[in-house]
C-alpha positions in Angstrom: 222.9 -105.3 14.4 224.2 -105.1 11.2 223.1 -102.3 8.5 223.3 -104.5 5.5 221.9 -107.3 7.3 219.0 -105.3 8.2 218.7 -103.8 4.9 218.1 -107.2 3.1 215.6 -108.2 5.7 213.5 -104.9 5.0 213.9 -105.2 1.2 212.1 -107.9 1.0 209.6 -107.9 4.2 208.8 -110.5 6.8 205.9 -111.3 8.4 204.8 -113.1 10.4 186.4 -74.9 26.4 183.0 -74.5 25.1 179.8 -76.1 25.7 177.9 -77.7 23.1 175.1 -75.6 21.2 173.0 -78.3 19.3 169.3 -79.0 20.6 168.7 -82.0 22.5 165.3 -83.4 23.4 164.7 -85.5 26.4 165.3 -89.1 25.8 164.0 -92.4 27.5 165.0 -96.1 27.7 166.2 -96.8 24.6 164.1 -100.6 23.1 166.9 -102.8 22.8 166.5 -106.1 24.0 169.4 -107.7 22.5 172.9 -108.3 24.2 174.8 -107.6 21.0 176.2 -104.1 21.4 176.3 -101.2 19.4 179.0 -99.5 17.3 178.9 -95.5 17.1 181.8 -95.1 14.6 183.4 -91.6 14.2 185.9 -90.7 11.2 187.1 -87.4 10.7 189.2 -86.2 7.9 192.8 -85.8 7.6 193.4 -85.8 11.4 197.1 -85.5 12.5 198.6 -87.1 16.2 201.9 -86.2 15.5 200.8 -82.2 15.8 199.0 -82.5 18.9 195.6 -82.2 17.7 193.9 -84.4 20.3 195.2 -82.2 22.7 192.6 -79.5 21.5 189.9 -82.0 21.8 188.8 -81.8 25.9 185.5 -83.7 25.4 187.3 -86.3 23.4 189.9 -86.4 26.1 187.0 -86.8 28.4 184.5 -89.2 27.4 186.7 -91.8 24.9 190.6 -91.3 26.0 189.6 -91.5 29.6 186.9 -93.9 29.3 188.4 -96.1 26.8 192.0 -97.3 24.8 194.4 -94.8 22.7 196.3 -97.1 20.2 199.2 -94.8 19.9 200.4 -97.1 17.2 197.6 -97.2 14.6 198.4 -96.3 10.8 196.3 -96.2 7.8 198.0 -98.2 5.0 198.0 -95.9 2.4 198.0 -91.4 3.0 195.0 -90.3 0.9 191.4 -90.3 1.5 189.3 -92.8 -0.9 191.5 -95.5 -1.0 192.2 -95.4 2.9 188.5 -95.5 3.4 187.8 -98.3 1.2 190.6 -100.3 3.2 189.2 -99.8 6.0 185.9 -100.4 5.0 187.2 -103.6 3.1 189.5 -104.7 5.8 191.6 -105.3 2.4 195.0 -103.1 1.3 194.6 -100.9 -1.6 196.9 -103.6 -4.1 194.0 -105.8 -3.1 190.8 -103.6 -3.4 192.7 -101.6 -6.8 191.4 -98.4 -5.0 194.3 -96.5 -5.1 194.0 -92.8 -6.1 190.6 -90.2 -5.4 189.1 -90.0 -8.8 188.8 -92.0 -11.8 190.5 -94.1 -13.6 192.5 -95.5 -10.8 189.8 -94.5 -7.5 187.2 -92.6 -6.8 183.6 -93.9 -6.0 183.1 -95.2 -9.5 186.5 -97.2 -9.0 185.2 -98.6 -6.1 181.5 -99.9 -7.6 183.7 -101.2 -10.7 185.8 -103.7 -8.4 182.7 -104.9 -7.0 183.2 -103.9 -3.4 179.7 -102.1 -3.2 178.4 -105.5 -2.2 181.6 -106.7 -0.3 182.3 -104.2 2.4 181.2 -103.6 6.1 177.8 -102.1 6.1 176.5 -105.3 3.5 177.8 -107.7 6.1 176.6 -106.0 9.2 173.1 -106.0 7.4 173.9 -110.2 7.2 174.7 -110.2 10.8 171.1 -108.7 11.8 172.8 -104.8 12.3 171.0 -102.1 11.3 173.0 -99.5 9.8 173.5 -95.8 9.3 176.2 -93.1 7.8 176.5 -89.9 7.4 179.1 -87.2 5.8 181.6 -88.3 3.8 181.8 -91.9 2.2 184.3 -91.8 -0.8 185.7 -89.3 -3.0 184.3 -88.7 -6.5 180.7 -89.8 -5.0 179.3 -86.8 -6.8 175.7 -85.1 -7.3 175.6 -86.4 -10.7 176.4 -90.2 -9.7 175.5 -90.7 -6.1 172.5 -93.2 -7.5 174.6 -95.0 -10.1 174.3 -97.1 -8.2 173.0 -96.0 -4.3 176.0 -97.1 -1.8 174.3 -100.7 -0.6 174.4 -101.8 3.0 172.5 -99.0 4.7 168.9 -98.6 6.4 169.5 -95.0 6.7 172.5 -92.5 5.2 172.9 -89.0 4.4 175.9 -88.5 2.4 178.3 -85.4 1.5 178.4 -85.1 -2.7 181.3 -83.7 -4.3 182.1 -81.2 -5.4 180.9 -79.5 -2.6 182.0 -82.3 0.3 184.8 -79.8 1.1 182.9 -76.6 1.2 182.2 -75.9 5.0 179.5 -73.5 4.0 178.2 -74.3 1.1 177.7 -78.5 1.4 175.7 -80.9 -0.7 174.0 -83.7 1.4 171.7 -86.6 -0.2 169.6 -88.5 1.7 168.9 -92.1 1.3 167.3 -92.7 -2.5 166.3 -88.9 -2.3 167.8 -86.0 -4.5 170.7 -84.6 -3.8 170.1 -80.9 -0.9 172.1 -78.3 -0.9 172.9 -76.5 3.0 174.6 -73.4 1.4 175.1 -70.9 4.1 175.0 -73.5 7.0 178.0 -75.0 8.8 178.4 -78.3 7.4 179.6 -80.0 10.4 176.4 -78.7 12.4 174.5 -79.9 9.6 176.1 -83.0 9.8 175.4 -83.2 13.5 171.8 -82.6 13.6 172.0 -85.6 10.8 173.7 -88.2 13.0 171.4 -87.3 16.0 168.3 -88.4 13.6 169.7 -91.5 12.9 170.5 -92.1 16.4 167.0 -91.2 17.5 166.0 -93.9 14.8 168.1 -96.5 16.0 167.0 -97.1 19.0 163.8 -97.4 18.3 164.4 -100.7 16.7 165.2 -103.6 19.0 167.8 -104.8 16.6 171.8 -103.5 17.7 173.3 -100.6 15.5 176.1 -99.3 13.4 176.1 -95.4 12.8 178.8 -93.5 11.0 179.7 -90.0 11.5 181.9 -88.5 9.2 182.5 -84.9 8.9 185.3 -83.4 6.8 187.4 -81.5 9.6 189.7 -81.1 9.8 190.5 -81.3 5.7 191.1 -78.0 4.0 188.5 -76.1 2.4 188.5 -76.6 -1.5 186.7 -75.9 -4.2 187.0 -77.8 -7.4 187.2 -76.5 -11.1 187.3 -79.8 -12.5 188.4 -84.0 -11.9 192.0 -84.8 -10.9 191.7 -87.5 -13.1 194.7 -86.8 -15.4 197.8 -85.1 -15.1 197.2 -82.1 -17.1 195.4 -80.9 -14.3 196.6 -78.0 -13.1 196.7 -76.6 -9.2 195.1 -73.2 -10.1 192.0 -75.4 -11.1 191.6 -76.4 -7.4 190.8 -73.4 -4.7 192.1 -74.5 -1.5 192.3 -72.5 1.8 192.5 -73.4 5.6 189.6 -75.8 7.4 186.4 -73.0 8.1 185.7 -73.0 11.6 182.3 -72.3 13.3 181.6 -69.1 14.2 181.6 -69.7 17.5 185.2 -71.2 17.6 187.0 -68.7 15.7 188.8 -67.0 18.6 189.9 -70.2 19.8 193.8 -71.2 20.2 195.4 -67.6 19.1 198.9 -68.5 20.0 198.4 -72.0 18.8 201.5 -72.8 16.5 202.7 -76.3 14.7 204.9 -78.1 16.8 209.2 -77.2 16.2 210.0 -81.0 16.2 213.3 -82.0 15.2 212.0 -82.4 11.7 210.2 -79.4 11.7 211.5 -77.1 8.5 214.9 -78.8 9.0 218.1 -76.5 7.9 219.3 -79.8 6.0 217.2 -81.1 3.0 215.8 -84.4 3.8 214.5 -87.6 2.2 214.7 -88.3 -1.4 213.0 -88.1 -4.8 211.2 -84.5 -5.0 211.1 -84.1 -0.9 214.8 -83.5 -1.2 214.5 -80.8 -3.8 211.8 -78.6 -1.5 213.1 -75.0 -0.3 213.4 -74.1 3.3 210.4 -72.2 4.4 210.8 -68.5 5.1 209.2 -66.6 7.9 206.2 -65.4 6.0 205.6 -69.5 5.0 205.7 -70.9 8.4 203.4 -67.8 10.0 200.6 -68.9 7.1 201.0 -72.4 8.1 200.8 -71.8 11.9 197.5 -70.0 10.8 196.3 -73.1 8.9 197.1 -74.8 11.8 195.2 -73.4 14.4 192.1 -73.3 11.4 192.8 -76.9 11.6 192.4 -77.2 15.8 189.2 -74.3 15.3 187.5 -76.6 12.7 187.9 -79.8 15.0 186.1 -78.1 18.1 182.6 -78.8 16.1 183.3 -82.6 16.0 185.0 -82.5 19.6 180.8 -80.9 20.6 179.7 -84.4 18.5 181.6 -86.9 20.9 180.0 -85.1 23.8 176.6 -85.1 22.3 176.8 -88.6 21.3 178.1 -89.6 24.5 175.2 -88.2 26.4 172.7 -89.4 24.1 174.1 -92.9 24.6 173.5 -92.4 28.1 170.6 -90.7 28.3 168.7 -93.9 26.0 170.4 -96.5 28.6 172.2 -97.9 26.2 176.1 -96.4 26.8 177.5 -99.3 28.2 176.0 -101.7 25.5 177.9 -99.4 22.8 181.6 -99.4 21.5 182.6 -95.9 20.3 185.2 -95.6 18.2 187.1 -92.5 17.0 189.6 -92.5 13.8 190.4 -90.4 10.8 191.2 -91.8 7.3 195.1 -90.4 7.1 197.2 -88.4 8.8 198.3 -84.6 7.9 202.0 -82.7 7.6 202.4 -79.3 8.4 206.4 -78.2 7.7 207.5 -81.5 8.7 210.9 -82.3 6.0 210.1 -78.6 4.6 206.5 -80.2 3.2 203.6 -77.6 2.5 200.5 -78.6 4.2 199.1 -81.9 2.8 199.5 -85.6 3.0 200.1 -88.8 0.7 203.6 -89.3 2.4 205.2 -92.5 4.0 206.1 -90.6 7.1 205.1 -90.8 10.7 202.6 -87.4 10.6 200.7 -89.1 7.8 200.2 -92.5 8.5 200.6 -92.8 12.2 196.7 -91.5 13.0 194.8 -91.6 16.0 192.7 -94.2 17.4 190.3 -94.3 20.4 187.9 -97.4 21.1 185.7 -97.1 24.2 182.6 -99.9 25.3 182.3 -103.1 27.2 185.4 -104.6 28.5 187.6 -102.3 27.3 190.0 -100.8 29.9 189.5 -97.5 30.7 192.4 -94.6 30.9 194.8 -96.9 29.0 197.4 -96.6 26.5 199.0 -98.9 24.3 201.9 -99.8 22.2 200.9 -102.4 19.9 201.1 -101.6 16.0 197.3 -101.7 14.2 196.1 -100.8 10.9 193.4 -99.7 9.5 192.8 -102.9 7.7 192.8 -104.4 11.2 189.3 -102.4 11.9 187.0 -104.7 10.2 187.8 -107.8 11.6 187.9 -106.1 14.9 183.8 -105.0 14.5 183.4 -108.5 13.5 184.9 -110.0 16.7 183.1 -107.1 18.9 180.1 -108.4 17.6 180.5 -112.1 16.9 180.5 -112.7 13.3 183.5 -115.0 12.2 186.2 -113.1 10.6 186.1 -113.4 6.5 189.1 -115.3 4.5 190.2 -112.6 2.6 190.9 -109.9 5.1 194.1 -108.7 5.1 194.3 -107.3 8.8 193.7 -109.2 12.2 191.2 -108.0 14.8 192.7 -105.5 17.0 192.6 -106.7 21.2 190.3 -104.7 23.1 190.1 -106.4 26.3 193.0 -106.3 29.0 193.9 -110.1 28.4 194.0 -109.4 24.8 196.2 -106.0 25.1 198.6 -107.7 27.4 198.9 -110.8 25.0 199.6 -108.8 22.3 202.0 -106.6 24.4 203.8 -109.4 25.1 204.3 -110.2 21.9 201.3 -112.4 20.6 200.7 -109.8 17.4 202.6 -108.7 14.2 205.0 -105.7 14.6 204.7 -104.1 11.3 202.5 -102.1 8.8 202.7 -102.5 4.9 202.9 -98.6 3.6 201.8 -98.1 -0.4 201.0 -95.7 -2.6 200.4 -94.3 -5.8 200.3 -90.9 -7.7 200.4 -87.6 -7.0 201.2 -85.4 -4.0 199.3 -82.1 -3.8 200.5 -79.4 -1.8 197.6 -77.5 0.0 198.7 -74.4 1.5 199.4 -71.2 0.2 203.0 -71.4 -0.9 204.6 -73.7 -3.4 201.5 -75.0 -4.6 201.8 -77.6 -7.4 201.3 -81.5 -8.0 204.4 -83.6 -7.7 203.3 -86.6 -9.6 206.2 -88.9 -9.1 205.0 -89.7 -5.5 204.7 -93.6 -6.1 206.0 -95.6 -3.5 206.3 -99.0 -1.1 207.2 -98.5 2.7 207.5 -100.9 5.9 207.0 -99.8 8.9 208.2 -101.6 11.8 208.1 -101.4 15.6 209.7 -104.1 18.2 212.1 -104.5 20.8 214.8 -102.6 20.5 213.8 -100.8 17.1 211.3 -98.4 15.5 212.4 -98.3 11.8 210.4 -97.1 8.6 212.0 -98.0 5.4 210.7 -96.9 1.8 211.0 -97.3 -1.8 210.5 -94.9 -4.5 208.8 -95.8 -8.0 212.4 -93.9 -9.5 214.0 -96.7 -7.2 215.2 -94.3 -4.3 215.4 -95.7 -0.9 215.6 -94.5 2.9 215.8 -95.8 6.7 214.5 -94.4 9.3 215.6 -95.0 12.5 212.4 -93.3 14.8 213.8 -93.5 18.2 215.0 -90.9 17.9 214.4 -89.0 14.3 217.3 -89.8 12.2 217.8 -90.7 8.8 220.1 -93.6 8.7 220.3 -94.7 5.0 219.2 -92.3 1.9 220.3 -93.7 -1.0 220.2 -93.1 -5.2 218.6 -95.9 -7.2 218.6 -99.6 -5.9 217.3 -102.7 -5.7 216.4 -102.6 -2.0 213.1 -102.6 -1.8 210.2 -103.2 0.7 207.0 -106.1 0.0 204.6 -107.6 1.3 204.7 -110.6 4.1 206.8 -113.2 2.8 208.4 -115.0 5.6 206.2 -116.8 8.3 206.3 -119.4 10.5 204.1 -122.3 10.1 201.2 -121.1 11.9 200.9 -118.0 9.1 201.2 -119.8 6.2 205.1 -120.6 5.9 206.7 -124.0 7.0 209.0 -123.3 9.6 210.3 -120.4 9.4 209.3 -119.7 12.8 209.8 -115.4 12.2 207.8 -113.5 14.7 209.6 -110.7 14.7 212.8 -108.7 12.8 215.2 -110.3 15.5 214.1 -113.8 14.2 214.4 -112.9 10.7 218.1 -111.3 11.1 219.2 -115.3 12.2 222.0 -115.8 9.7 220.2 -119.3 8.6 217.9 -116.9 6.7 221.2 -114.6 5.0 221.2 -116.6 1.3 217.1 -116.7 1.6 217.0 -112.9 2.2 220.2 -112.2 -0.1 220.3 -114.1 -2.6 217.0 -116.4 -3.4 214.5 -113.9 -2.3 213.7 -111.4 -5.3 213.0 -107.9 -3.9 210.4 -105.2 -5.0 211.4 -102.7 -7.7 209.4 -100.3 -10.1 210.4 -99.9 -13.7 208.2 -96.6 -14.0 206.3 -94.4 -11.4 202.7 -95.4 -12.6 199.5 -93.0 -11.4 197.7 -96.3 -10.0 198.8 -100.1 -9.2 199.7 -101.5 -12.7 201.1 -104.8 -12.0 203.6 -105.0 -15.1 205.5 -101.8 -13.6 206.2 -103.4 -10.2 207.1 -106.4 -8.4 207.9 -109.2 -7.8 204.2 -111.0 -8.1 205.9 -114.3 -7.2 207.1 -113.8 -3.7 208.2 -116.5 -2.1 207.7 -117.9 1.8 211.0 -119.6 3.5 210.1 -123.4 4.1 212.3 -125.9 5.7 211.4 -129.8 4.6 213.2 -132.6 5.9 215.8 -130.4 8.1 216.7 -129.0 4.8 216.5 -125.3 4.6 215.5 -122.8 1.6 218.5 -122.6 -0.3 219.3 -126.7 -0.1 215.7 -128.0 -1.8 215.2 -124.9 -4.2 
């Protein structure tokens, strides 16, 4: 494979342990005559896959992974809480929701509302399909004790939301139920309070004859955060945010005393890696590493209360007699890094630690104890839920339903599915540990993550037009660069079944066919940035007139344009 040709194709993009301490009543059979399945969706916060957090969750292993399918190549398309959650609940990429930050003017709950999305996301659509919907925990950032009713989040039969500015305070949470005023739970452990609320909603749900969708969204293992004021402007100082390791429940504080961040090849490397601000990071000294290991252990400990929720949910579903007709989906909003590429604890990058995240599904006809390599993303989850409940997909989805049956997975693994994910980000990166506390405001980039037969690649372009290409089998950087116009883009090269006209490109090997060289190398414009923006400002990035390859009357693209 010629690196030159590969870079031209990628620069454009192409398609194609501890027993549960929660009290539990004796439960009787549920009242649900409906054959339509229920769904329990457990959404953690900032949970890593590549630092082996799932290995420290024995109940999740027992009740979900061994009883369901683990999607090992599942990706978020933007590595930041609020925009990732909006993409998850709408089935749209962040550049199509235009929610790209955690705070106004470019993100947060107010931006979600102003974009018209409060009337066009999953809970609303589920209610239209005859489902009862319940949610407890974190919905979006900048959903606060002041704006919780401006307006109320639409689409819920029952809700009890965590609210800013106390969302990430494990011992000082504020919850807001239905349309009642917020209530402070100072001194109580947030994840345990949330668990009690979740089980109450489950009890309510099974009393009705309609199927239900219950979301349980704890903040673990997110950092413990106390906010001074909004992150909505570039003058914000790290000193105004009190960041500390996540706080575990008292019963879990003694666990995992010898656990350390996995020392993989990209952990605190001797030579700097990547480009832009990351390339200038200093190597971490031993005191820094020791603190980051403590931070890591705190994350594992905070996840134990979430693991107990998994146990209790499955047990209650079983006691109600509805486990076999309920899908349990476990994932997180984005991943997390500690020490990789010399990075301090945090997210917001396009590296594997930040974008490749847990996804486990168990339920009717889902293969048990199965692991799949198919490429999936958060924009696929709403289309998947639509398919599971028998609701036709919307035409404006950016994602495609994830196969959940043995036959569907087999077809996907044989090539009947896309092999890439578009990754994007705008704005800041924030270090969350004790060392190197800083905002990096030039963290805007676009990237393409592509995995197929014989290749496993990550290609990114930053807003300063530096770019990089990684071969992830094994970890290695192939092509770091100074400013250039080689940039990834959204899908542009499709066969006739995907909106093109005869290109017949289904994978990277197809795209490298010599007949496309002129199209990719000369006619197709590449993505370029003119400025590093804090949000999706169209005039600062392009092109917006992306071309699809077509053949007409036997003539190729270059012959008829």
